[in-house]
C-alpha positions in Angstrom: 59.4 214.4 -5.5 57.7 211.1 -4.5 58.9 211.6 -1.0 57.5 215.2 -0.9 54.1 214.0 -2.3 54.1 211.1 0.2 54.7 213.5 3.1 52.0 215.8 1.8 49.6 212.9 1.6 50.4 212.0 5.2 49.9 215.6 6.2 46.6 215.7 4.2 45.3 212.6 5.9 46.3 214.0 9.3 44.6 217.3 8.5 41.4 215.6 7.5 41.5 213.6 10.7 41.9 216.8 12.7 39.1 218.5 10.8 36.7 215.6 10.8 35.1 216.4 14.2 34.8 220.1 13.2 33.2 219.1 9.8 30.9 216.6 11.7 30.0 219.3 14.2 29.1 221.7 11.4 27.1 219.1 9.7 25.2 218.3 12.9 24.6 222.0 13.5 23.3 222.2 9.9 21.0 219.2 10.6 19.7 220.9 13.7 18.7 224.0 11.7 16.9 221.8 9.1 15.4 219.3 11.6 11.6 219.0 11.5 10.2 218.7 15.0 7.0 216.8 15.9 5.6 217.4 19.4 3.6 214.4 20.7 1.8 214.2 24.1 0.8 210.8 25.4 0.0 209.1 28.7 2.9 207.8 30.8 4.5 204.4 29.9 2.2 204.0 26.9 4.6 203.7 23.9 7.8 201.7 23.1 10.6 204.3 22.7 12.1 202.2 19.9 9.1 203.2 17.7 10.1 206.9 18.0 13.7 206.3 16.8 12.5 203.7 14.2 10.2 206.4 12.6 13.0 208.9 12.6 15.4 206.5 10.9 12.7 205.4 8.3 12.1 209.0 7.3 15.8 209.7 6.9 16.3 206.6 4.8 13.3 207.3 2.6 13.3 211.1 2.3 16.8 212.1 3.6 15.2 214.5 6.0 15.9 214.8 9.8 12.7 214.4 11.8 12.8 214.5 15.6 9.8 213.4 17.7 9.7 215.4 20.9 7.8 213.0 23.1 6.1 214.2 26.4 3.8 212.4 28.8 1.0 213.2 31.3 -0.6 211.3 34.2 -4.4 211.9 33.7 -6.7 213.1 30.9 -7.6 216.1 33.0 -3.9 217.1 33.4 -3.6 216.9 29.6 -6.7 219.0 29.1 -5.4 221.8 31.5 -2.0 221.7 29.7 -3.7 222.2 26.3 -6.0 224.9 27.6 -3.2 227.1 28.9 -1.7 227.3 25.4 1.8 227.4 26.8 2.9 224.5 24.7 1.9 223.6 21.1 1.4 219.9 20.2 1.1 218.2 16.8 -0.5 215.1 18.3 -2.0 214.1 21.6 -3.4 210.9 22.8 -6.4 210.8 25.2 -9.6 209.0 26.0 -12.8 209.0 24.1 -14.8 211.2 26.4 -12.0 213.8 26.4 -11.9 213.9 22.6 -15.6 214.6 22.7 -14.9 217.6 25.0 -12.0 218.9 22.9 -14.1 218.7 19.7 -17.0 220.5 21.4 -14.6 223.3 22.5 -13.0 223.5 19.0 -9.6 222.5 20.3 -9.0 219.8 17.8 -9.5 219.3 14.0 -10.8 216.5 11.8 -8.7 213.8 10.3 -11.1 213.4 7.4 -8.9 215.1 4.8 -6.0 212.7 5.6 -8.2 209.7 5.5 -9.7 210.7 2.2 -6.3 211.3 0.5 -4.8 208.0 1.7 -2.3 209.5 4.1 -3.6 207.3 6.9 -4.1 204.2 4.8 -2.5 201.9 7.4 -5.2 202.9 9.8 -8.2 202.9 7.5 -7.2 199.6 5.9 -6.2 197.7 9.1 -8.3 199.1 11.9 -10.7 196.5 13.3 -14.2 197.1 11.9 -15.5 196.4 15.4 -13.8 199.7 16.5 -14.0 202.0 13.5 -15.5 201.5 10.0 -14.6 203.6 7.0 -16.4 201.5 4.4 -19.6 203.6 4.7 -21.4 201.2 7.1 -20.4 203.1 10.2 -20.8 200.0 12.3 -17.7 200.6 14.5 -17.8 201.6 18.1 -16.2 205.0 17.3 -18.8 205.6 14.6 -21.5 205.3 17.2 -20.1 208.0 19.6 -21.5 211.4 18.6 -19.3 214.5 18.5 -20.9 218.0 18.9 -19.3 220.7 16.7 -20.2 224.4 17.3 -22.1 225.7 14.3 -23.1 229.3 15.1 -25.6 230.7 17.7 -29.3 231.1 17.9 -31.2 234.3 18.3 -30.6 234.2 22.1 -26.9 233.8 21.7 -26.8 230.1 22.6 -24.4 227.9 20.7 -25.9 225.7 18.1 -24.2 222.3 17.8 -23.9 220.2 14.6 -24.4 216.6 15.8 -23.9 214.9 12.4 -20.2 214.0 13.2 -18.8 211.1 15.1 -15.7 210.2 16.9 -14.2 208.2 14.0 -13.6 211.5 12.2 -11.8 213.2 15.0 -9.9 210.3 16.5 -7.4 207.9 15.2 -7.6 204.9 17.5 -4.5 203.8 19.5 -5.4 201.3 22.2 -8.6 200.1 23.7 -9.7 197.8 26.5 -12.1 197.3 29.4 -12.4 198.0 33.1 -12.8 194.9 35.1 -11.7 193.1 38.3 -8.2 191.8 38.8 -7.8 189.5 41.7 -5.7 186.8 43.5 -8.0 184.1 44.9 -5.2 182.5 46.9 -4.3 185.7 48.8 -8.0 186.5 49.4 -8.5 183.1 51.1 -5.2 183.5 53.0 -6.3 186.9 54.4 -10.1 186.5 54.8 -10.7 182.7 54.6 -12.2 182.6 58.1 -14.8 185.2 57.2 -15.7 183.2 54.1 -16.1 180.0 56.0 -18.3 181.6 58.6 -21.0 181.8 55.9 -23.2 179.0 55.0 -22.4 178.7 51.3 -18.7 178.5 51.9 -18.3 176.7 55.3 -17.7 173.2 53.9 -15.2 174.2 51.2 -11.5 173.5 51.2 -9.1 176.4 50.5 -8.7 175.2 46.9 -12.5 174.9 46.4 -12.9 178.3 48.0 -10.5 179.8 45.5 -12.5 178.2 42.6 -15.7 179.7 44.2 -14.2 183.1 44.2 -13.3 182.8 40.5 -17.0 181.9 39.8 -18.3 184.6 42.1 -16.4 187.5 40.4 -17.4 186.3 37.0 -21.1 186.0 37.9 -24.0 188.5 37.7 -23.2 189.6 41.2 -19.5 190.1 40.4 -19.4 193.8 41.3 -21.6 193.4 44.4 -19.0 191.2 46.0 -16.7 194.2 46.4 -19.1 195.4 49.1 -19.1 192.1 51.0 -17.2 191.8 54.3 -15.1 188.8 53.1 -13.2 191.2 50.8 -12.7 193.9 53.4 -9.2 195.4 53.4 -8.0 193.2 50.5 -8.9 195.6 47.6 -8.1 198.9 46.1 -10.2 200.9 43.7 -9.3 203.5 41.0 -8.6 207.1 42.1 -10.5 208.1 39.0 -14.0 209.5 39.3 -15.1 208.2 35.9 -13.9 204.6 36.3 -15.1 204.2 39.9 -18.4 206.0 39.0 -18.9 203.2 36.4 -18.6 200.6 39.1 -21.1 202.5 41.2 -23.6 202.6 38.3 -23.5 198.8 38.0 -24.2 198.5 41.7 -27.1 201.1 41.7 -28.8 199.7 38.6 -27.7 196.1 38.8 -31.3 194.8 38.2 -31.6 196.7 35.0 -28.3 195.1 33.7 -29.1 191.7 35.0 -30.5 189.3 32.3 -32.2 187.2 34.9 -34.0 190.1 36.5 -37.6 191.1 35.7 -36.2 194.7 35.5 -33.7 193.9 32.8 -33.5 196.3 29.9 -33.2 194.2 26.8 -32.2 197.0 24.4 -28.5 197.6 24.3 -28.7 201.3 23.5 -31.1 201.8 26.4 -28.7 200.1 28.7 -25.9 202.2 27.4 -27.9 205.3 28.2 -28.5 204.0 31.7 -24.8 203.4 32.1 -24.3 207.1 31.3 -26.9 208.3 33.7 -25.7 211.4 35.5 -28.9 213.1 36.7 -28.9 214.5 40.2 -30.7 211.5 41.7 -28.3 209.0 40.2 -25.3 211.0 41.2 -26.5 210.9 44.8 -27.2 207.1 44.7 -23.7 206.4 43.3 -22.1 208.7 45.9 -23.9 206.7 48.7 -22.8 203.3 47.4 -19.2 204.4 46.8 -19.0 205.8 50.3 -20.1 202.4 51.6 -17.5 200.8 49.3 -14.8 203.0 50.7 -15.2 201.4 54.1 -14.3 198.1 52.6 -11.1 199.0 50.7 -7.4 199.1 51.3 -7.1 202.4 49.5 -7.4 204.4 46.3 -4.8 204.1 43.5 -4.2 205.2 39.9 -1.0 203.4 38.9 0.2 201.5 42.0 -2.5 198.8 41.9 -0.8 196.8 39.2 2.3 196.6 41.4 0.6 196.1 44.7 -1.4 193.1 43.5 1.8 191.4 42.3 3.6 192.1 45.5 0.6 190.8 47.4 -0.2 194.0 49.2 -3.8 193.6 47.9 -5.8 190.8 46.6 -8.4 192.7 44.5 -8.0 195.6 42.2 -10.4 197.5 39.9 -8.1 197.4 36.9 -7.8 198.5 33.3 -7.3 195.5 31.1 -3.8 196.5 29.9 -2.6 196.9 33.5 -4.2 193.5 34.2 -2.2 191.9 31.4 1.0 193.4 32.7 0.3 192.2 36.3 -0.6 188.7 35.2 2.6 188.5 33.2 4.8 189.8 36.1 3.2 187.3 38.4 4.1 184.5 36.0 7.6 185.6 34.9 10.6 186.3 37.0 12.3 188.8 34.7 11.4 192.1 33.0 11.9 190.5 29.6 9.2 187.9 30.4 11.5 185.0 29.4 12.3 183.3 32.8 9.2 181.6 34.3 8.9 181.8 38.1 9.1 178.6 40.1 5.6 177.3 40.6 5.6 178.0 44.3 6.7 181.6 43.6 4.1 182.4 41.0 1.4 184.9 41.7 -1.7 183.6 40.0 -3.9 186.5 39.0 -7.3 186.4 37.2 -9.0 189.2 35.3 -12.8 189.1 34.7 -15.6 191.1 33.3 -18.6 190.4 35.5 -21.7 189.2 33.6 -23.5 192.5 34.2 -21.0 194.1 31.9 -18.1 196.6 31.9 -16.9 199.9 30.6 -15.2 199.6 27.2 -12.8 202.6 26.7 -10.9 203.9 23.7 -7.7 205.9 23.7 -7.0 207.7 20.5 -4.9 210.3 18.8 -6.3 213.8 18.2 -4.8 216.7 16.3 -4.9 220.1 18.0 -6.4 222.8 15.8 -3.8 225.0 14.1 -3.8 227.9 11.6 -4.4 227.2 7.9 -0.6 227.5 7.0 0.3 224.6 9.3 -1.6 222.0 7.2 0.7 222.7 4.3 3.9 222.4 6.4 6.4 219.6 6.7 5.6 219.4 10.4 2.0 218.5 9.6 3.1 216.1 6.8 5.4 214.1 9.0 3.0 214.1 11.9 0.5 212.3 9.8 3.2 210.0 8.5 4.1 209.2 12.2 0.5 208.4 12.9 0.4 206.1 9.8 3.6 204.5 10.9 2.2 203.6 14.3 -0.7 201.8 12.6 1.5 199.5 10.5 0.4 196.1 11.7 3.9 195.0 12.7 4.5 198.2 14.6 1.1 198.1 16.3 1.7 194.5 17.3 5.1 195.4 18.7 3.7 198.3 20.7 0.9 196.1 22.0 3.5 193.6 23.2 5.3 196.4 25.0 2.5 198.0 27.0 0.0 195.1 27.4 -2.9 197.0 25.9 -4.8 196.1 22.8 -4.2 197.8 19.5 -6.9 199.1 17.2 -5.3 197.3 14.4 -7.1 194.1 13.4 -5.1 193.1 10.4 -7.8 193.1 7.7 -7.0 192.5 4.0 -4.3 189.9 3.6 -2.2 190.9 6.6 -2.5 188.6 9.6 0.2 189.9 11.9 -2.1 190.6 14.9 -4.0 187.3 14.5 -0.7 185.5 14.3 0.5 187.3 17.5 -2.6 186.0 19.3 -2.2 182.5 18.0 1.5 182.5 18.9 1.0 184.1 22.4 -2.1 182.4 23.7 -3.2 179.3 21.9 -2.2 175.8 23.0 -3.4 173.7 20.1 -6.1 173.5 17.5 -7.2 170.0 18.5 -6.5 168.8 22.0 -4.6 169.6 25.1 -1.1 168.1 24.5 -0.4 167.9 28.2 -3.7 166.3 29.1 -4.2 168.3 32.2 -7.0 170.6 31.3 -10.1 170.7 29.3 -9.8 173.3 26.6 -12.2 176.2 26.2 -13.3 177.6 22.8 -12.6 181.3 22.6 -14.4 183.3 19.9 -12.7 186.4 18.5 -14.7 186.7 15.3 -16.1 190.1 16.2 -12.6 191.7 16.0 -11.4 190.6 12.5 -12.8 191.0 9.0 -10.4 189.6 6.5 -11.0 190.5 2.8 -9.1 190.1 -0.4 -7.4 192.9 -2.4 -10.7 193.7 -4.1 -12.5 194.1 -0.7 -14.4 190.8 -0.9 -14.8 188.8 2.4 -12.6 185.8 2.6 -14.5 182.5 3.1 -11.3 180.7 4.2 -8.0 181.8 5.8 -5.0 179.6 6.5 -2.4 180.8 9.0 1.0 179.1 9.6 2.0 180.4 13.1 5.4 182.0 13.4 7.3 183.7 16.1 6.5 187.4 15.5 9.8 188.5 17.1 12.1 186.3 15.1 14.8 188.0 12.9 13.4 186.4 9.7 10.2 184.8 8.7 12.0 181.4 8.2 13.2 181.5 11.8 9.8 182.5 13.0 8.2 179.5 11.2 10.8 177.1 12.6 10.0 178.4 16.1 6.3 177.3 15.8 4.9 176.2 12.5 1.4 175.2 13.7 -1.3 175.6 11.0 -4.8 176.9 11.5 -7.6 177.2 9.0 -10.6 179.5 9.7 -13.8 179.2 7.7 -17.2 180.9 7.5 -19.0 178.3 9.6 -22.3 180.1 9.8 -22.5 181.1 6.1 -23.0 184.8 7.1 -20.1 186.0 4.9 -17.7 186.4 7.8 -14.8 184.2 9.0 -15.3 182.6 12.4 -12.1 183.1 14.3 -12.3 180.6 17.2 -9.3 179.2 19.1 -9.0 176.7 21.9 -7.1 177.3 25.1 -7.1 176.6 28.8 -8.6 179.8 30.3 -7.2 179.0 33.7 -3.6 178.8 32.3 -1.3 181.8 32.2 -2.0 182.1 28.4 -5.7 181.9 28.9 -5.8 184.4 31.7 -3.8 186.9 29.7 -6.0 186.4 26.7 -9.1 187.2 28.7 -7.5 190.5 29.8 -6.3 191.6 26.4 -9.2 190.5 24.2 -12.8 190.1 25.4 -14.7 187.1 24.1 -17.4 187.6 21.5 -20.0 186.7 24.2 -18.9 189.7 26.3 -19.3 192.3 23.6 -23.0 192.9 24.1 -22.4 193.9 27.7 -19.6 196.4 27.1 -20.7 200.0 27.5 -19.2 203.3 26.3 -19.1 206.1 28.9 -19.5 209.6 27.4 -18.5 213.0 28.6 -20.7 214.2 31.5 -21.2 217.6 29.8 -23.0 220.1 32.0 -23.1 217.6 34.9 -19.4 217.3 35.1 -19.0 219.7 38.0 -21.5 217.8 40.0 -19.7 214.5 39.3 -16.5 216.2 40.5 -18.3 217.4 43.7 -19.6 213.8 44.2 -16.1 212.4 43.9 -14.8 214.9 46.4 -17.5 213.8 48.8 -16.5 210.2 48.3 -12.8 210.8 48.9 -13.5 213.0 52.0 -16.1 210.5 53.2 -18.8 212.6 54.9 -19.5 211.6 58.4 -22.7 209.8 59.3 -25.5 212.0 60.7 -25.2 210.5 64.2 -21.5 211.2 64.3 -22.1 214.8 63.3 -24.8 215.2 66.0 -22.4 213.7 68.7 -19.6 216.0 67.5 -21.8 219.1 67.5 -23.2 218.2 71.0 -19.6 217.7 72.2 -18.4 221.0 70.8 -21.4 222.9 72.1 -20.8 221.3 75.5 -17.1 222.2 75.5 -17.9 225.8 74.5 -20.6 226.0 77.1 -18.2 224.7 79.7 -15.5 227.2 78.7 -18.1 230.0 78.8 -19.3 229.0 82.2 -15.7 228.5 83.4 -14.7 232.0 82.2 -17.9 233.5 83.8 -17.1 231.9 87.1 -13.5 232.9 86.9 -14.5 236.6 86.2 -16.9 236.4 89.2 -14.2 235.1 91.5 -11.7 237.8 90.4 -14.3 240.5 90.9 -15.2 239.1 94.4 -11.5 239.0 95.4 -11.1 242.6 94.3 -14.1 243.6 96.4 -12.6 241.9 99.5 -9.3 243.7 99.1 -11.1 247.0 98.8 -13.0 246.3 102.1 -9.7 245.4 103.9 -8.1 248.7 102.8 
């Protein structure tokens, strides 16, 4: 009997082994039927894939539910807009730029996040978002709070749509990444290519190559920083964005440089007035911008959208109008020899890149999440519930910091309350020391980031002192992280204004300093950063302007010459045909006479 039972046990085990794949397959099929799918649309190369799987695993661990994030990408905001308008694909979340969210709200294509902010579903975002960017305390001091959103609210007696303008972008957008549009450049390559042109000019003729490189750094950071793009010494070394909005912004600074120049008698002192000027899109301004951009086109290597960040590292170009995140990426790739950014290049092999915001100012842009408008039943579904949970997950300070490390852009999360993950990330990544340069090779610069952080205690009271012990944010444990660094920083309210002063010291010419400038503007730059809004009814004219710039209309004298030439050719052909017909007719007449 024991032998029989033993044999049966063996058979049972064997049977279970044979049936396991089938059982597993059935289980997987069952899971597929019960899986909750979230459809997300984002820009290309803009999120760490590990965050997607991390969220799915966290939901399963906490709720024992299968959630799958279907993640798709697009190349431009306009492509995203056209995809959404067709209605062929339904999305739960989409990420796009500030001006596009304005348009989507105006066209009633997206809904408000207010209910989820009010019930605490987005607490990671409302608690940790930098107050510089969005404020949910009632003060509405954040940048997104200052961008109006028009919501259709009926029609007037003539049938025209009436818009409610009491809403702002902070209600319809959950911030993701933000940054600036500036100038990324390689002084060494510029001198190598066009050094002779530089030294043919009086102000540069006595400079060595090294001194000339330093002069270029100063020039691009000056009040005339943008204007240098039009100068012959940069001809053929630069590329500009194949993006009408971004390149239009550069044109605006050139057309109205006196009004943005603090040292000019035409300077506009009021920030809001300067921001209005930055958004000028009347017919006269559009024509002026078109003219200067056509002139600029004669001075460039070409247009690009995504290749510029590669071309400047491979030394195809020396200057690029760049988004700050791409600049961070390029600066890192020029310094490191591997994709993991661990192996530093040999000094002679390093590509030393700088990113700057000229003193006139720059465009500050915001990419944020929006929720496409759905029917009423959707908002009670698990699909909606886990969509909001995914959004909250992305704004956990650690996840936001990890994502920022992946894509080079700057997260909206500012780690307020008692969480200092993002500040620790900055101190670990960019700072040399709190006291003096340990190497003794460079004078340290003080870099002020006070505008970005607003640390408060659990009761919401501002902290008057904050101590941070720096640790490696990517270490397996906090203990290992502290062992990897361990420096201590103490920040206080130096001015007595109820706000901590977050100031660090670093060498801005070092790799760390140059990356810091690209990822986080200094407090002194903030007053010169301008938000570009949707062009509204003038959008078609801007598109037409951009087409003219890309096609590059021929000068009048060239058109006259071409017309004259064409008329001459046509006249010659007409005369030739007339003479030919006359000769044929004459030969026929002679043959008739001979007959």
